[in-house]
C-alpha positions as CSV (number, residue, x, y, z in Angstrom):
1,X,298.4,111.1,28.9
2,X,299.5,110.6,32.5
3,X,302.1,112.4,34.5
4,X,302.8,110.9,37.9
5,X,305.2,111.4,40.8
6,X,305.6,108.2,42.8
7,X,307.2,107.6,46.2
8,X,306.9,104.6,48.7
9,X,304.4,105.5,51.3
10,X,306.9,105.6,54.1
11,X,307.7,109.0,52.6
12,X,304.0,110.2,52.5
13,X,304.7,112.5,55.3
14,X,307.0,114.7,53.4
15,X,304.7,115.2,50.4
16,X,302.8,118.0,52.2
17,X,306.1,119.8,52.7
18,X,307.5,119.3,49.2
19,X,304.3,120.0,47.2
20,X,304.0,123.8,48.1
21,X,307.6,124.2,47.2
22,X,307.3,122.7,43.9
23,X,303.7,123.5,42.6
24,X,301.0,126.1,42.6
25,X,297.4,125.2,42.1
26,X,296.0,121.8,43.0
27,X,297.3,118.2,43.3
28,X,295.7,114.9,43.9
29,X,297.4,112.4,46.2
30,X,296.4,108.7,46.1
31,X,297.6,105.7,48.0
32,X,297.7,102.2,46.3
33,X,298.8,98.9,47.7
34,X,300.5,96.2,45.7
35,X,301.2,93.1,47.7
36,X,303.3,94.1,50.7
37,X,304.2,97.5,49.1
38,X,302.2,100.7,49.5
39,X,303.0,103.6,47.3
40,X,301.9,107.3,46.9
41,X,301.0,108.7,43.6
42,X,301.0,112.5,43.2
43,X,299.1,113.7,40.2
44,X,298.8,117.4,39.0
45,X,295.1,118.5,38.9
46,X,295.3,122.1,38.0
47,X,298.9,122.9,38.9
48,X,301.8,124.8,37.6
49,X,305.5,124.6,38.6
50,X,307.0,127.2,40.9
51,X,310.3,127.2,39.0
52,X,312.1,125.5,36.1
53,X,313.5,122.0,36.5
54,X,317.2,121.5,36.8
55,X,318.7,119.2,34.2
56,X,322.3,118.0,33.8
57,X,324.0,120.0,31.0
58,X,324.4,117.0,28.7
59,X,320.7,116.3,28.9
60,X,319.9,119.9,28.2
61,X,322.1,119.7,25.1
62,X,320.4,116.4,24.0
63,X,317.0,118.1,24.3
64,X,318.1,121.1,22.3
65,X,319.7,119.0,19.5
66,X,316.8,116.6,19.2
67,X,314.0,119.2,19.9
68,X,312.3,116.6,22.1
69,X,310.8,117.4,25.5
70,X,311.3,114.7,28.1
71,X,308.2,115.7,30.1
72,X,305.3,117.7,28.9
73,X,305.8,120.2,31.8
74,X,308.4,120.8,34.6
75,X,305.8,119.6,37.2
76,X,307.0,116.1,37.8
77,X,310.7,116.9,37.6
78,X,310.5,119.9,40.0
79,X,308.5,117.8,42.6
80,X,311.0,114.9,42.1
81,X,313.8,117.3,43.1
82,X,312.0,118.6,46.1
83,X,310.9,115.3,47.5
84,X,314.2,113.6,46.9
85,X,315.9,116.6,48.6
86,X,313.8,115.6,51.7
87,X,315.1,112.1,51.7
88,X,312.8,110.0,49.3
89,X,313.8,108.1,46.2
90,X,311.4,109.4,43.7
91,X,310.0,108.1,40.4
92,X,308.8,110.9,38.0
93,X,307.0,109.3,35.0
94,X,305.1,110.4,32.0
95,X,303.4,108.7,29.0
96,X,301.2,109.2,26.2
97,X,298.2,106.9,26.1
98,X,299.7,104.7,23.3
99,X,303.0,104.4,25.3
100,X,305.0,105.4,22.2
101,X,306.3,108.5,24.1
102,X,307.3,107.9,27.7
103,X,309.8,109.0,30.2
104,X,311.0,107.7,33.6
105,X,313.3,109.7,35.9
106,X,314.6,108.6,39.2
107,X,315.6,111.4,41.7
108,X,317.9,111.2,44.7
109,X,319.3,113.8,47.0
110,X,317.5,116.7,45.1
111,X,318.7,115.9,41.6
112,X,318.0,113.6,38.6
113,X,319.9,110.3,39.1
114,X,318.7,108.2,36.2
115,X,316.7,108.9,33.1
116,X,315.1,106.8,30.3
117,X,313.0,108.3,27.5
118,X,311.5,107.1,24.2
119,X,309.7,109.3,21.6
120,X,310.8,110.6,18.3
121,X,314.3,110.0,19.7
122,X,315.5,107.8,22.5
123,X,317.9,108.5,25.3
124,X,319.1,107.1,28.7
125,X,321.3,108.9,31.1
126,X,323.1,108.2,34.4
127,X,326.0,110.2,36.0
128,X,328.3,107.2,35.7
129,X,327.4,106.2,32.1
130,X,326.5,109.5,30.6
131,X,324.1,109.4,27.6
132,X,323.0,106.2,26.0
133,X,319.9,104.4,24.7
134,X,317.2,102.7,26.7
135,X,316.8,99.0,26.1
136,X,314.9,98.1,23.0
137,X,312.7,95.4,24.5
138,X,314.8,92.5,23.4
139,X,315.9,89.9,25.9
140,X,319.6,90.6,25.2
141,X,319.3,94.4,25.8
142,X,316.8,94.0,28.7
143,X,319.0,91.4,30.4
144,X,321.9,93.9,30.6
145,X,319.8,96.7,32.0
146,X,317.6,94.8,34.4
147,X,320.5,92.7,35.7
148,X,322.4,95.9,36.6
149,X,319.7,98.2,37.9
150,X,316.9,96.0,39.2
151,X,317.7,92.4,39.9
152,X,319.7,93.2,43.1
153,X,316.8,95.3,44.4
154,X,313.8,93.0,43.7
155,X,315.4,89.5,42.9
156,X,316.4,87.7,39.9
157,X,313.2,85.7,39.7
158,X,310.8,88.6,39.6
159,X,313.1,90.4,37.1
160,X,313.1,87.4,34.9
161,X,309.3,87.1,35.1
162,X,308.9,90.6,33.9
163,X,311.5,90.1,31.1
164,X,309.6,86.9,30.0
165,X,306.4,88.9,29.8
166,X,307.8,91.9,27.9
167,X,309.8,89.7,25.5
168,X,306.9,87.4,24.9
169,X,304.6,90.3,24.1
170,X,307.2,92.3,22.1
171,X,306.0,95.4,23.7
172,X,307.1,98.9,22.7
173,X,310.1,100.5,24.4
174,X,307.8,102.9,26.2
175,X,306.0,100.2,27.9
176,X,309.2,98.3,28.7
177,X,310.8,101.3,30.5
178,X,307.6,102.0,32.4
179,X,307.0,98.5,33.6
180,X,310.6,98.0,34.6
181,X,310.6,101.2,36.6
182,X,307.4,100.1,38.4
183,X,308.9,96.6,39.1
184,X,311.7,98.5,40.8
185,X,309.3,100.7,42.8
186,X,306.9,97.9,43.8
187,X,309.3,95.1,44.3
188,X,307.1,92.8,42.3
189,X,305.8,92.5,38.7
190,X,303.6,95.5,38.2
191,X,300.1,95.6,36.6
192,X,300.0,96.2,32.9
193,X,300.1,99.9,32.3
194,X,296.5,100.3,31.1
195,X,295.4,98.5,34.4
196,X,297.7,100.7,36.5
197,X,296.3,103.8,34.8
198,X,292.8,102.8,35.7
199,X,293.8,102.1,39.3
200,X,295.3,105.5,39.8
201,X,292.5,107.2,38.1
202,X,289.8,105.5,40.3
203,X,291.7,105.4,43.6
204,X,290.3,107.6,46.4
205,X,292.5,110.8,46.3
206,X,293.1,113.7,48.6
207,X,292.9,117.0,46.8
208,X,295.4,119.5,48.0
209,X,295.2,123.2,47.2
210,X,298.5,124.9,47.0
211,X,299.3,128.5,47.3
């Protein structure tokens, strides 16, 4: 399992301010470079959240009805709220190792702005569209989502390249939502998720002890 909070490295300077507000215990902070993009991964080491995460009411209702947690803890969500409140766009992400259960949440201005989750049940959410379902990995479904959310940010060609790869490999929804989130964060086709896990796990990391 992994649980990461990710920001572009131009926001690295606010991590030290946000972390003590969000977590107790210990965190690992690693910097990785992908092409022209440098990103910061914040990973809980022996941490606990200082407070509960704040969720939109309709998402809380969905969780209660489906009895399905979106993240294993409130760590990623609380840090996403704190970091985005300081000006970063934040990706909070979690996955089981087999990618059959995964969540991506984008945070802006101190609050959840977009959500995609797959597990025993599936859900997506934005303030504009309300509750829905994440794309299912098919070209038709992915084309609608990627075209709206990603192509304008990273370009049609790179979005199409990722869609070709996902469609050709017929990957699970969990891997599809993770890879499209990292396409958006990195501005280029990301490594496969098992490669990215290994890169994060082996990158030199700063250990921060939090009060």
